[in-house]
Biopython code that builds the backbone (N, CA, C, O; Angstrom):
import numpy as np
from Bio.PDB.StructureBuilder import StructureBuilder

atoms = [
    (1, "MET", "N", (2.833, -11.201, -5.065)),
    (1, "MET", "CA", (2.225, -9.948, -4.677)),
    (1, "MET", "C", (3.141, -8.936, -3.974)),
    (1, "MET", "O", (2.770, -7.782, -3.760)),
    (2, "SER", "N", (4.324, -9.394, -3.629)),
    (2, "SER", "CA", (5.369, -8.574, -2.979)),
    (2, "SER", "C", (5.908, -7.504, -3.728)),
    (2, "SER", "O", (6.339, -6.531, -3.109)),
    (3, "ASP", "N", (5.958, -7.532, -5.122)),
    (3, "ASP", "CA", (6.423, -6.536, -5.957)),
    (3, "ASP", "C", (5.427, -5.475, -6.460)),
    (3, "ASP", "O", (5.733, -4.569, -7.235)),
    (4, "LEU", "N", (4.185, -5.683, -5.932)),
    (4, "LEU", "CA", (3.181, -4.724, -6.329)),
    (4, "LEU", "C", (3.315, -3.440, -5.390)),
    (4, "LEU", "O", (3.856, -3.512, -4.286)),
    (5, "PRO", "N", (2.774, -2.243, -5.916)),
    (5, "PRO", "CA", (2.984, -1.021, -5.126)),
    (5, "PRO", "C", (2.046, -1.233, -3.864)),
    (5, "PRO", "O", (1.056, -1.964, -3.880)),
    (6, "LYS", "N", (2.443, -0.567, -2.867)),
    (6, "LYS", "CA", (1.798, -0.625, -1.585)),
    (6, "LYS", "C", (0.287, -0.132, -1.774)),
    (6, "LYS", "O", (-0.608, -0.725, -1.171)),
    (7, "ASN", "N", (0.018, 0.887, -2.559)),
    (7, "ASN", "CA", (-1.447, 1.282, -2.705)),
    (7, "ASN", "C", (-2.210, 0.411, -3.437)),
    (7, "ASN", "O", (-3.413, 0.336, -3.188)),
    (8, "TYR", "N", (-1.622, -0.391, -4.466)),
    (8, "TYR", "CA", (-2.362, -1.401, -5.155)),
    (8, "TYR", "C", (-2.716, -2.507, -4.105)),
    (8, "TYR", "O", (-3.875, -2.916, -4.039)),
    (9, "LYS", "N", (-1.797, -2.968, -3.331)),
    (9, "LYS", "CA", (-2.106, -3.890, -2.235)),
    (9, "LYS", "C", (-3.179, -3.511, -1.328)),
    (9, "LYS", "O", (-3.989, -4.340, -0.913)),
    (10, "TRP", "N", (-3.208, -2.264, -1.006)),
    (10, "TRP", "CA", (-4.109, -1.816, -0.031)),
    (10, "TRP", "C", (-5.606, -1.820, -0.765)),
    (10, "TRP", "O", (-6.638, -2.233, -0.235)),
    (11, "MET", "N", (-5.499, -1.325, -1.963)),
    (11, "MET", "CA", (-6.801, -1.393, -2.744)),
    (11, "MET", "C", (-7.343, -2.825, -2.901)),
    (11, "MET", "O", (-8.553, -3.034, -2.824)),
    (12, "MET", "N", (-6.473, -3.792, -3.116)),
    (12, "MET", "CA", (-6.864, -5.225, -3.199)),
    (12, "MET", "C", (-7.502, -5.674, -1.813)),
    (12, "MET", "O", (-8.466, -6.438, -1.816)),
    (13, "THR", "N", (-7.029, -5.257, -0.786)),
    (13, "THR", "CA", (-7.595, -5.609, 0.415)),
    (13, "THR", "C", (-8.875, -4.952, 0.777)),
    (13, "THR", "O", (-9.730, -5.556, 1.425)),
    (14, "ASN", "N", (-9.033, -3.677, 0.357)),
    (14, "ASN", "CA", (-10.107, -2.919, 0.798)),
    (14, "ASN", "C", (-11.193, -2.805, -0.192)),
    (14, "ASN", "O", (-12.337, -2.510, 0.155)),
    (15, "PHE", "N", (-10.841, -3.048, -1.498)),
    (15, "PHE", "CA", (-11.776, -2.994, -2.671)),
    (15, "PHE", "C", (-11.610, -4.130, -3.627)),
    (15, "PHE", "O", (-11.502, -3.918, -4.835)),
    (16, "GLU", "N", (-11.585, -5.435, -3.072)),
    (16, "GLU", "CA", (-11.438, -6.570, -3.776)),
    (16, "GLU", "C", (-12.240, -6.791, -4.885)),
    (16, "GLU", "O", (-11.722, -7.233, -5.911)),
    (17, "LYS", "N", (-13.516, -6.533, -4.832)),
    (17, "LYS", "CA", (-14.452, -6.670, -5.908)),
    (17, "LYS", "C", (-14.097, -5.783, -7.145)),
    (17, "LYS", "O", (-14.175, -6.185, -8.306)),
    (18, "VAL", "N", (-13.695, -4.525, -6.766)),
    (18, "VAL", "CA", (-13.462, -3.495, -7.902)),
    (18, "VAL", "C", (-12.111, -3.974, -8.523)),
    (18, "VAL", "O", (-12.014, -4.059, -9.747)),
    (19, "VAL", "N", (-11.087, -4.282, -7.719)),
    (19, "VAL", "CA", (-9.835, -4.579, -8.356)),
    (19, "VAL", "C", (-9.913, -5.841, -9.163)),
    (19, "VAL", "O", (-9.225, -5.987, -10.173)),
    (20, "SER", "N", (-10.826, -6.843, -8.684)),
    (20, "SER", "CA", (-11.012, -8.081, -9.500)),
    (20, "SER", "C", (-11.706, -7.739, -10.886)),
    (20, "SER", "O", (-11.351, -8.241, -11.952)),
    (21, "ALA", "N", (-12.654, -6.898, -10.754)),
    (21, "ALA", "CA", (-13.435, -6.527, -11.978)),
    (21, "ALA", "C", (-12.470, -5.803, -12.904)),
    (21, "ALA", "O", (-12.452, -6.072, -14.106)),
    (22, "HIS", "N", (-11.692, -4.918, -12.383)),
    (22, "HIS", "CA", (-10.571, -4.160, -13.188)),
    (22, "HIS", "C", (-9.643, -5.165, -13.904)),
    (22, "HIS", "O", (-9.301, -5.010, -15.077)),
    (23, "GLN", "N", (-9.244, -6.232, -13.112)),
    (23, "GLN", "CA", (-8.365, -7.173, -13.768)),
    (23, "GLN", "C", (-9.063, -7.968, -14.862)),
    (23, "GLN", "O", (-8.467, -8.243, -15.903)),
    (24, "GLU", "N", (-10.365, -8.354, -14.630)),
    (24, "GLU", "CA", (-11.074, -9.023, -15.695)),
    (24, "GLU", "C", (-11.167, -8.233, -16.915)),
    (24, "GLU", "O", (-10.967, -8.737, -18.020)),
    (25, "LEU", "N", (-11.490, -6.906, -16.730)),
    (25, "LEU", "CA", (-11.609, -6.145, -17.899)),
    (25, "LEU", "C", (-10.317, -6.042, -18.607)),
    (25, "LEU", "O", (-10.308, -6.068, -19.837)),
    (26, "GLY", "N", (-9.142, -5.917, -17.875)),
    (26, "GLY", "CA", (-7.920, -5.938, -18.566)),
    (26, "GLY", "C", (-7.655, -7.005, -19.355)),
    (26, "GLY", "O", (-7.159, -6.843, -20.470)),
    (27, "LYS", "N", (-7.983, -8.334, -18.821)),
    (27, "LYS", "CA", (-7.921, -9.473, -19.619)),
    (27, "LYS", "C", (-8.757, -9.458, -20.868)),
    (27, "LYS", "O", (-8.288, -9.742, -21.971)),
    (28, "ALA", "N", (-10.008, -9.117, -20.664)),
    (28, "ALA", "CA", (-10.924, -9.114, -21.867)),
    (28, "ALA", "C", (-10.318, -7.996, -23.012)),
    (28, "ALA", "O", (-10.386, -8.188, -24.226)),
    (29, "LEU", "N", (-9.814, -6.992, -22.480)),
    (29, "LEU", "CA", (-9.172, -5.952, -23.465)),
    (29, "LEU", "C", (-8.007, -6.672, -24.249)),
    (29, "LEU", "O", (-7.916, -6.484, -25.462)),
    (30, "TYR", "N", (-7.205, -7.407, -23.659)),
    (30, "TYR", "CA", (-6.118, -8.065, -24.428)),
    (30, "TYR", "C", (-6.547, -9.094, -25.259)),
    (30, "TYR", "O", (-6.025, -9.272, -26.360)),
    (31, "ASP", "N", (-7.585, -9.890, -24.770)),
    (31, "ASP", "CA", (-8.229, -10.974, -25.612)),
    (31, "ASP", "C", (-9.021, -10.454, -26.793)),
    (31, "ASP", "O", (-9.432, -11.266, -27.622)),
    (32, "ALA", "N", (-9.276, -9.106, -26.936)),
    (32, "ALA", "CA", (-10.221, -8.679, -27.777)),
    (32, "ALA", "C", (-9.639, -8.495, -29.329)),
    (32, "ALA", "O", (-10.339, -8.275, -30.318)),
    (33, "GLY", "N", (-8.270, -8.629, -29.306)),
    (33, "GLY", "CA", (-7.735, -8.373, -30.711)),
    (33, "GLY", "C", (-6.454, -9.141, -30.851)),
    (33, "GLY", "O", (-6.063, -9.939, -30.000)),
    (34, "PRO", "N", (-5.795, -8.852, -32.010)),
    (34, "PRO", "CA", (-4.733, -9.643, -32.393)),
    (34, "PRO", "C", (-3.316, -9.156, -31.902)),
    (34, "PRO", "O", (-2.304, -9.824, -32.116)),
    (35, "LEU", "N", (-3.304, -8.037, -31.277)),
    (35, "LEU", "CA", (-1.957, -7.581, -30.785)),
    (35, "LEU", "C", (-1.218, -8.546, -29.711)),
    (35, "LEU", "O", (-1.826, -9.043, -28.763)),
    (36, "ASP", "N", (-0.066, -8.722, -29.923)),
    (36, "ASP", "CA", (0.737, -9.425, -28.958)),
    (36, "ASP", "C", (1.012, -8.693, -27.743)),
    (36, "ASP", "O", (0.924, -7.465, -27.763)),
    (37, "LYS", "N", (1.355, -9.344, -26.624)),
    (37, "LYS", "CA", (1.424, -8.703, -25.251)),
    (37, "LYS", "C", (2.522, -7.604, -25.346)),
    (37, "LYS", "O", (2.336, -6.543, -24.749)),
    (38, "LYS", "N", (3.576, -7.791, -26.015)),
    (38, "LYS", "CA", (4.672, -6.963, -26.057)),
    (38, "LYS", "C", (4.180, -5.661, -26.699)),
    (38, "LYS", "O", (4.415, -4.606, -26.109)),
    (39, "THR", "N", (3.522, -5.652, -27.851)),
    (39, "THR", "CA", (2.964, -4.448, -28.513)),
    (39, "THR", "C", (1.924, -3.714, -27.663)),
    (39, "THR", "O", (1.903, -2.489, -27.547)),
    (40, "ALA", "N", (1.045, -4.571, -27.065)),
    (40, "ALA", "CA", (0.078, -4.042, -26.208)),
    (40, "ALA", "C", (0.634, -3.219, -25.096)),
    (40, "ALA", "O", (0.084, -2.158, -24.801)),
    (41, "GLN", "N", (1.731, -3.658, -24.437)),
    (41, "GLN", "CA", (2.268, -3.123, -23.296)),
    (41, "GLN", "C", (2.985, -1.776, -23.739)),
    (41, "GLN", "O", (2.837, -0.725, -23.115)),
    (42, "LEU", "N", (3.769, -1.905, -24.866)),
    (42, "LEU", "CA", (4.293, -0.565, -25.403)),
    (42, "LEU", "C", (3.339, 0.430, -25.699)),
    (42, "LEU", "O", (3.643, 1.606, -25.501)),
    (43, "ILE", "N", (2.059, 0.086, -26.214)),
    (43, "ILE", "CA", (0.988, 1.083, -26.418)),
    (43, "ILE", "C", (0.509, 1.600, -25.092)),
    (43, "ILE", "O", (0.264, 2.799, -24.958)),
    (44, "LYS", "N", (0.366, 0.742, -24.101)),
    (44, "LYS", "CA", (-0.150, 1.172, -22.800)),
    (44, "LYS", "C", (0.946, 2.015, -22.111)),
    (44, "LYS", "O", (0.603, 2.946, -21.382)),
    (45, "LEU", "N", (2.208, 1.739, -22.304)),
    (45, "LEU", "CA", (3.254, 2.591, -21.779)),
    (45, "LEU", "C", (3.221, 4.044, -22.381)),
    (45, "LEU", "O", (3.294, 5.066, -21.699)),
    (46, "ALA", "N", (3.106, 4.001, -23.708)),
    (46, "ALA", "CA", (2.958, 5.374, -24.314)),
    (46, "ALA", "C", (1.785, 6.027, -23.840)),
    (46, "ALA", "O", (1.873, 7.232, -23.606)),
    (47, "ALA", "N", (0.680, 5.430, -23.653)),
    (47, "ALA", "CA", (-0.544, 6.111, -23.100)),
    (47, "ALA", "C", (-0.262, 6.637, -21.655)),
    (47, "ALA", "O", (-0.648, 7.746, -21.285)),
    (48, "ALA", "N", (0.378, 5.840, -20.927)),
    (48, "ALA", "CA", (0.655, 6.277, -19.505)),
    (48, "ALA", "C", (1.536, 7.561, -19.589)),
    (48, "ALA", "O", (1.235, 8.557, -18.931)),
    (49, "ALA", "N", (2.705, 7.527, -20.463)),
    (49, "ALA", "CA", (3.458, 8.628, -20.528)),
    (49, "ALA", "C", (2.793, 9.806, -21.082)),
    (49, "ALA", "O", (3.124, 10.915, -20.661)),
    (50, "ALA", "N", (1.905, 9.690, -21.968)),
    (50, "ALA", "CA", (1.218, 10.911, -22.689)),
    (50, "ALA", "C", (0.307, 11.490, -21.660)),
    (50, "ALA", "O", (0.097, 12.703, -21.696)),
    (51, "THR", "N", (-0.296, 10.697, -20.683)),
    (51, "THR", "CA", (-1.111, 11.316, -19.719)),
    (51, "THR", "C", (-0.384, 11.643, -18.440)),
    (51, "THR", "O", (-0.991, 11.974, -17.421)),
    (52, "GLY", "N", (0.939, 11.544, -18.514)),
    (52, "GLY", "CA", (1.729, 11.994, -17.266)),
    (52, "GLY", "C", (1.699, 11.119, -16.055)),
    (52, "GLY", "O", (1.845, 11.557, -14.915)),
    (53, "SER", "N", (1.488, 9.777, -16.373)),
    (53, "SER", "CA", (1.299, 9.009, -15.229)),
    (53, "SER", "C", (2.582, 8.262, -14.780)),
    (53, "SER", "O", (2.926, 7.243, -15.378)),
    (54, "GLU", "N", (3.264, 8.730, -13.781)),
    (54, "GLU", "CA", (4.523, 8.275, -13.442)),
    (54, "GLU", "C", (4.407, 6.738, -13.080)),
    (54, "GLU", "O", (5.199, 5.886, -13.482)),
    (55, "GLY", "N", (3.271, 6.490, -12.237)),
    (55, "GLY", "CA", (3.035, 5.078, -11.792)),
    (55, "GLY", "C", (2.680, 4.211, -12.890)),
    (55, "GLY", "O", (3.058, 3.040, -12.868)),
    (56, "GLY", "N", (1.989, 4.664, -13.853)),
    (56, "GLY", "CA", (1.730, 3.912, -15.119)),
    (56, "GLY", "C", (2.962, 3.577, -15.987)),
    (56, "GLY", "O", (3.126, 2.491, -16.543)),
    (57, "VAL", "N", (3.748, 4.548, -16.040)),
    (57, "VAL", "CA", (5.116, 4.273, -16.752)),
    (57, "VAL", "C", (5.939, 3.292, -16.038)),
    (57, "VAL", "O", (6.558, 2.429, -16.661)),
    (58, "HIS", "N", (5.974, 3.382, -14.773)),
    (58, "HIS", "CA", (6.630, 2.344, -13.969)),
    (58, "HIS", "C", (6.076, 0.897, -14.136)),
    (58, "HIS", "O", (6.757, -0.113, -14.314)),
    (59, "SER", "N", (4.779, 0.974, -14.049)),
    (59, "SER", "CA", (3.997, -0.448, -14.213)),
    (59, "SER", "C", (4.331, -0.958, -15.643)),
    (59, "SER", "O", (4.882, -2.045, -15.820)),
    (60, "HIS", "N", (4.007, -0.206, -16.560)),
    (60, "HIS", "CA", (4.016, -0.675, -17.923)),
    (60, "HIS", "C", (5.441, -0.865, -18.501)),
    (60, "HIS", "O", (5.642, -1.643, -19.434)),
    (61, "SER", "N", (6.453, -0.112, -17.910)),
    (61, "SER", "CA", (7.802, -0.493, -18.173)),
    (61, "SER", "C", (8.142, -1.960, -17.809)),
    (61, "SER", "O", (8.688, -2.760, -18.568)),
    (62, "LYS", "N", (7.739, -2.198, -16.531)),
    (62, "LYS", "CA", (7.969, -3.656, -15.980)),
    (62, "LYS", "C", (7.138, -4.700, -16.864)),
    (62, "LYS", "O", (7.637, -5.744, -17.285)),
    (63, "ARG", "N", (5.886, -4.328, -17.088)),
    (63, "ARG", "CA", (5.181, -5.293, -17.892)),
    (63, "ARG", "C", (5.604, -5.433, -19.339)),
    (63, "ARG", "O", (5.452, -6.540, -19.854)),
    (64, "ALA", "N", (6.089, -4.495, -20.021)),
    (64, "ALA", "CA", (6.660, -4.520, -21.330)),
    (64, "ALA", "C", (7.980, -5.397, -21.211)),
    (64, "ALA", "O", (8.246, -6.163, -22.137)),
    (65, "LEU", "N", (8.736, -5.323, -20.212)),
    (65, "LEU", "CA", (10.036, -6.114, -20.076)),
    (65, "LEU", "C", (9.633, -7.540, -19.966)),
    (65, "LEU", "O", (10.194, -8.404, -20.639)),
    (66, "ASP", "N", (8.560, -7.838, -19.036)),
    (66, "ASP", "CA", (8.028, -9.126, -18.934)),
    (66, "ASP", "C", (7.464, -9.757, -20.128)),
    (66, "ASP", "O", (7.452, -10.982, -20.251)),
    (67, "ALA", "N", (6.966, -8.905, -21.071)),
    (67, "ALA", "CA", (6.308, -9.380, -22.251)),
    (67, "ALA", "C", (7.350, -9.394, -23.359)),
    (67, "ALA", "O", (6.963, -9.553, -24.516)),
    (68, "GLY", "N", (8.631, -9.241, -23.096)),
    (68, "GLY", "CA", (9.654, -9.453, -24.000)),
    (68, "GLY", "C", (10.277, -8.189, -24.658)),
    (68, "GLY", "O", (11.167, -8.301, -25.501)),
    (69, "ALA", "N", (9.818, -7.047, -24.276)),
    (69, "ALA", "CA", (10.388, -5.806, -24.821)),
    (69, "ALA", "C", (11.835, -5.581, -24.264)),
    (69, "ALA", "O", (12.144, -5.858, -23.105)),
    (70, "SER", "N", (12.680, -5.064, -25.173)),
    (70, "SER", "CA", (13.966, -4.699, -24.708)),
    (70, "SER", "C", (13.999, -3.284, -24.125)),
    (70, "SER", "O", (13.153, -2.465, -24.486)),
    (71, "LYS", "N", (14.985, -2.954, -23.199)),
    (71, "LYS", "CA", (15.194, -1.582, -22.831)),
    (71, "LYS", "C", (15.049, -0.623, -23.932)),
    (71, "LYS", "O", (14.344, 0.382, -23.839)),
    (72, "GLU", "N", (15.774, -0.965, -25.058)),
    (72, "GLU", "CA", (15.909, -0.050, -26.286)),
    (72, "GLU", "C", (14.561, 0.171, -26.761)),
    (72, "GLU", "O", (14.234, 1.326, -27.031)),
    (73, "GLU", "N", (13.646, -0.875, -26.916)),
    (73, "GLU", "CA", (12.362, -0.808, -27.374)),
    (73, "GLU", "C", (11.443, 0.076, -26.571)),
    (73, "GLU", "O", (10.599, 0.790, -27.112)),
    (74, "ILE", "N", (11.629, 0.013, -25.248)),
    (74, "ILE", "CA", (10.908, 0.810, -24.280)),
    (74, "ILE", "C", (11.239, 2.278, -24.435)),
    (74, "ILE", "O", (10.350, 3.128, -24.498)),
    (75, "TYR", "N", (12.546, 2.570, -24.497)),
    (75, "TYR", "CA", (13.134, 3.881, -24.650)),
    (75, "TYR", "C", (12.613, 4.526, -25.961)),
    (75, "TYR", "O", (12.253, 5.703, -26.001)),
    (76, "HIS", "N", (12.593, 3.751, -26.958)),
    (76, "HIS", "CA", (12.254, 4.192, -28.341)),
    (76, "HIS", "C", (10.782, 4.526, -28.266)),
    (76, "HIS", "O", (10.390, 5.601, -28.720)),
    (77, "ALA", "N", (9.928, 3.641, -27.704)),
    (77, "ALA", "CA", (8.513, 3.947, -27.635)),
    (77, "ALA", "C", (8.302, 5.304, -26.937)),
    (77, "ALA", "O", (7.380, 6.040, -27.287)),
    (78, "LEU", "N", (9.124, 5.623, -25.984)),
    (78, "LEU", "CA", (8.870, 6.898, -25.225)),
    (78, "LEU", "C", (9.294, 8.052, -25.923)),
    (78, "LEU", "O", (8.618, 9.080, -25.926)),
    (79, "ILE", "N", (10.533, 7.929, -26.601)),
    (79, "ILE", "CA", (11.240, 9.044, -27.296)),
    (79, "ILE", "C", (10.270, 9.432, -28.424)),
    (79, "ILE", "O", (10.164, 10.629, -28.692)),
    (80, "LEU", "N", (9.559, 8.529, -29.104)),
    (80, "LEU", "CA", (8.659, 8.714, -30.202)),
    (80, "LEU", "C", (7.720, 9.662, -29.880)),
    (80, "LEU", "O", (7.235, 10.345, -30.781)),
    (81, "LEU", "N", (7.337, 9.833, -28.571)),
    (81, "LEU", "CA", (6.309, 10.784, -28.195)),
    (81, "LEU", "C", (6.792, 12.237, -28.258)),
    (81, "LEU", "O", (5.931, 13.117, -28.250)),
    (82, "SER", "N", (7.973, 12.544, -28.314)),
    (82, "SER", "CA", (8.432, 13.879, -28.330)),
    (82, "SER", "C", (7.657, 14.849, -29.270)),
    (82, "SER", "O", (7.358, 15.982, -28.895)),
    (83, "SER", "N", (7.366, 14.407, -30.403)),
    (83, "SER", "CA", (6.700, 15.296, -31.447)),
    (83, "SER", "C", (5.153, 15.418, -31.106)),
    (83, "SER", "O", (4.457, 16.324, -31.564)),
    (84, "SER", "N", (4.683, 14.434, -30.267)),
    (84, "SER", "CA", (3.231, 14.458, -29.971)),
    (84, "SER", "C", (2.865, 15.222, -28.624)),
    (84, "SER", "O", (1.933, 16.018, -28.506)),
    (85, "VAL", "N", (3.792, 14.830, -27.593)),
    (85, "VAL", "CA", (3.558, 15.416, -26.234)),
    (85, "VAL", "C", (4.500, 16.502, -25.755)),
    (85, "VAL", "O", (4.335, 17.140, -24.715)),
    (86, "GLY", "N", (5.544, 16.660, -26.643)),
    (86, "GLY", "CA", (6.594, 17.659, -26.296)),
    (86, "GLY", "C", (7.698, 16.826, -25.761)),
    (86, "GLY", "O", (7.513, 15.742, -25.208)),
    (87, "PHE", "N", (8.988, 17.442, -25.972)),
    (87, "PHE", "CA", (10.238, 16.882, -25.521)),
    (87, "PHE", "C", (10.311, 16.678, -24.102)),
    (87, "PHE", "O", (10.709, 15.616, -23.622)),
    (88, "SER", "N", (9.915, 17.729, -23.369)),
    (88, "SER", "CA", (10.146, 17.639, -21.936)),
    (88, "SER", "C", (9.295, 16.682, -21.296)),
    (88, "SER", "O", (9.730, 16.042, -20.339)),
    (89, "ASN", "N", (7.961, 16.492, -21.782)),
    (89, "ASN", "CA", (7.087, 15.362, -21.264)),
    (89, "ASN", "C", (7.679, 14.004, -21.666)),
    (89, "ASN", "O", (7.611, 13.077, -20.859)),
    (90, "ALA", "N", (8.234, 13.836, -22.821)),
    (90, "ALA", "CA", (8.880, 12.525, -23.319)),
    (90, "ALA", "C", (10.077, 12.241, -22.422)),
    (90, "ALA", "O", (10.358, 11.114, -22.014)),
    (91, "ALA", "N", (10.773, 13.367, -22.140)),
    (91, "ALA", "CA", (12.153, 13.200, -21.241)),
    (91, "ALA", "C", (11.699, 12.730, -19.758)),
    (91, "ALA", "O", (12.293, 11.872, -19.106)),
    (92, "ALA", "N", (10.577, 13.418, -19.347)),
    (92, "ALA", "CA", (10.085, 12.825, -17.942)),
    (92, "ALA", "C", (9.745, 11.408, -18.042)),
    (92, "ALA", "O", (10.103, 10.651, -17.139)),
    (93, "ALA", "N", (9.085, 10.967, -19.057)),
    (93, "ALA", "CA", (8.700, 9.534, -19.169)),
    (93, "ALA", "C", (9.884, 8.775, -19.133)),
    (93, "ALA", "O", (9.990, 7.838, -18.343)),
    (94, "VAL", "N", (10.818, 9.097, -19.940)),
    (94, "VAL", "CA", (12.203, 8.363, -19.949)),
    (94, "VAL", "C", (12.835, 8.187, -18.583)),
    (94, "VAL", "O", (13.317, 7.136, -18.159)),
    (95, "SER", "N", (12.771, 9.395, -17.923)),
    (95, "SER", "CA", (13.303, 9.290, -16.472)),
    (95, "SER", "C", (12.536, 8.324, -15.612)),
    (95, "SER", "O", (13.112, 7.635, -14.770)),
    (96, "TRP", "N", (11.223, 8.269, -15.820)),
    (96, "TRP", "CA", (10.430, 7.395, -14.999)),
    (96, "TRP", "C", (10.758, 5.874, -15.439)),
    (96, "TRP", "O", (10.871, 4.960, -14.621)),
    (97, "ALA", "N", (10.879, 5.740, -16.657)),
    (97, "ALA", "CA", (11.206, 4.327, -17.208)),
    (97, "ALA", "C", (12.591, 3.848, -16.610)),
    (97, "ALA", "O", (12.800, 2.711, -16.187)),
    (98, "ARG", "N", (13.490, 4.870, -16.637)),
    (98, "ARG", "CA", (14.759, 4.514, -16.184)),
    (98, "ARG", "C", (14.808, 4.126, -14.601)),
    (98, "ARG", "O", (15.667, 3.374, -14.140)),
    (99, "ASP", "N", (13.885, 4.671, -13.910)),
    (99, "ASP", "CA", (13.779, 4.103, -12.433)),
    (99, "ASP", "C", (13.618, 2.621, -12.460)),
    (99, "ASP", "O", (14.177, 1.936, -11.603)),
    (100, "ILE", "N", (12.927, 2.119, -13.343)),
    (100, "ILE", "CA", (12.743, 0.539, -13.470)),
    (100, "ILE", "C", (13.869, -0.075, -14.283)),
    (100, "ILE", "O", (14.507, -1.057, -13.904)),
    (101, "LEU", "N", (14.058, 0.535, -15.364)),
    (101, "LEU", "CA", (15.082, -0.209, -16.343)),
    (101, "LEU", "C", (16.559, -0.157, -15.898)),
    (101, "LEU", "O", (17.370, -1.025, -16.223)),
    (102, "GLU", "N", (16.839, 0.842, -15.184)),
    (102, "GLU", "CA", (18.250, 0.890, -14.520)),
    (102, "GLU", "C", (18.418, 0.668, -13.126)),
    (102, "GLU", "O", (19.453, 0.977, -12.536)),
    (103, "ALA", "N", (17.332, 0.090, -12.528)),
    (103, "ALA", "CA", (17.462, -0.246, -11.039)),
    (103, "ALA", "C", (18.269, -1.458, -10.845)),
    (103, "ALA", "O", (18.482, -1.883, -9.710)),
]
sb = StructureBuilder()
sb.init_structure("model")
sb.init_model(0)
sb.init_chain("A")
sb.init_seg("    ")
for serial, (resi, resn, name, xyz) in enumerate(atoms, 1):
    if name == "N":
        sb.init_residue(resn, " ", resi, " ")
    sb.init_atom(name, np.array(xyz, "f"), 0.0, 1.0, " ", f" {name:<3s}", serial, name[0])
structure = sb.get_structure()
């Protein structure tokens, strides 16, 4: 639990039932289909980037690495967004991913 963001730890302490339900939903979503964890994390990473969620990009960059994605695959997933969300938004997401990948 030490590598979790401070706010997430606070929420776990103060809203345990909500966080637990959220975690169960996440597990059910992964179990609902045939995608492997790496592919699922790259999709979630792209969604976080597309919505401008710096924390989400940080989280899903870590999770994608843990699921077996390479740095190159993570960067590629983000740069692919350029034509959909704009180059500057994709570049921001790459910068957020670099916070994790180059740490």
